[in-house]
C-alpha positions, 0 to 999 in steps of 0.5 A: 499500499502506498504512503499518502505522500507517495500516492500524491506524487504518483498521480501528479501531472507536474514532472518537476519533482524535487530530488529528495521526493524522487528518492522517497518514491524510489525507496517505496518501490524498491522496498521489495527485496527481489526488486532491490536484488535485481537492481544490485545485480544490474549495477554489478554487471555494469561495473564489470563491463566498465572494468574490462579492458578493450583491445582494438587494432590501430594503425601507426605512422611510418617513421618516414613516409613512403614515396607516393605517386599518381598512377597515370591512367591508373597504371601503377607502373607509370608514375606521375607527379609525387604526392603526399597524404593530407587533408583537402584544402577546403576543410582547412580554409582557416589554416595557412598554406604552410600549416596545411602542408604539415597536416595529415589525416590523423592531425585532422581527426584529432582537431575534430574532437579536441573540444575547440571545434564545435561542429562535431559535438553539435552534429552528434547531439542534434542527431541524438535529439532527433532520435528521441523527438523525431526532428532535430534542433536543426531540422536538416540533420545532414546540413549544418552549413549555409543552406541548412535551417537555423536552430530552433533552440540555439542555446539548448544545442550549444549547451548539449554540445558543451556538455557532450565535450565536457563529459568526455564525449560520453554518448551514454551520458547524453542519452541518459540526460535526455531520457531523464529530462522533463521534456522527454517525460511529457505526454503526447496529449497536449492542451488544445491551445498548445496545438493551435498556437504551436502546431509543429511543437517547436516549443516542446509543450508535448511529446511528439508521437513517433511511429516505431522503426521496422526493427523496433516493431518486430523486436517488441513483438518478440518480447510480447511473445515471450520468445525474445532471444537476447543473444549477442553476436553470432551469424546472421539469422533468417526469420520466416518470410514468403517462399518466393522472396529471397531467391538469390544465389549464395552458399544456401543454394539460392534459397532462404533457409529459415534459422532453426530454434531460437534463431527465429527470435533474435533481435532484428539487427541480426536479420540477414540483409540481401541487397537485391531482396531485402526483408519484406516487412522491414521495407514496408515499414520504411527501413532503408535499403543500406545502399547509401547512408540514410541520415533520417528515415522517411515515415509512411502510413500505408494499408500494407503495413497493417496487412503485414502485421496481420498476415506476415508469417512471422507476425502470425507466429508471434501472435499465436505465442502471445495469445498462448501467454494471454490465455495462461495468464489468468483464470478468467477473461477479465484478468486475461484482458488486463494482462494483454493490455499491461504486456503490450500497451503498458497500461490498464484497460479502461472499463469500455475497452475491457467490455468490448474485448470480452465481447470480442473474445466471446464471439470467437471459437475458443481455440482462436479467440486469444490468437485473434485478440493478440493480432488485434493488440499487435496491430493497434496504432498505440502499439506501434507508436511511441507516445 
């Protein structure tokens, strides 16, 4: 049972909660012994990972650089003028000619991250910001030049860039800081006057709604099904897909051989990618072709996306597994509906939703009811959209 003070905090809409009150809130929810043990175990694992030494291959400069020549018409046996490694003059326009001659690629790389160059830090934090809010503080992620758009909040961009540099270029620190900020923890349901006065949400009065990426949609379905295989590394995997897709010639004799066992349920980053025949469900949810660098993915809404979640063989299999979890979660239908909402949407079902879903289940055959309900849950806009 919650203490009265804690209960008031839990229902408060103001996210600006003092640190001591936040700590009281955490102590209340971590009073459970198993929860504290889990947190302690995770802290131990993080400390062990940070203590491990990392071995990396590096390149070293020769004491005396070798002579390099232009190959006339590409013929290495016919030498042209002698040249040396360096940095294009356009990237060192603020340096004198004598200084430019002394610069090699290593010196240029060091200059980018020495703290005095604001461009790299700004571009990096802007892309991290865009990852969470759908659009960067500078809208054009790939153009910080004269043709790019002016920053929406320049002071915030500069502050994040300075924080990034002073933290030792710690990307995790920036991610953690944004995730724990009040602006990120807002609801996407803003006040009506905010929608009218700031339709583009340039002042971040609400959290923007963003459709999940193709990989995230599949990965969360794996988690909901209870079959997510959290294995790191290893070879690529071949999930289910239509038999006529992926007929390319390689070591698998021109056929897409479905991965056995838990390989079907590994995270999407390990899915085999064939340039001429990419994984269909990823393409339908706007995954890039990987033929060229894609700074920002487009987002489309088409009927094919809903049909994929309903009929794709892999999603049908995951819906069956989720349906089995829902059926076994409680002895009565009301409890099962509540589990489905908590598992997939992270919230409780309203009275109307619970009534409608129970009516839906009662209209189906017993063997198919929970499978069909799982399909509905996986296809909801709320499921594939980050609020």
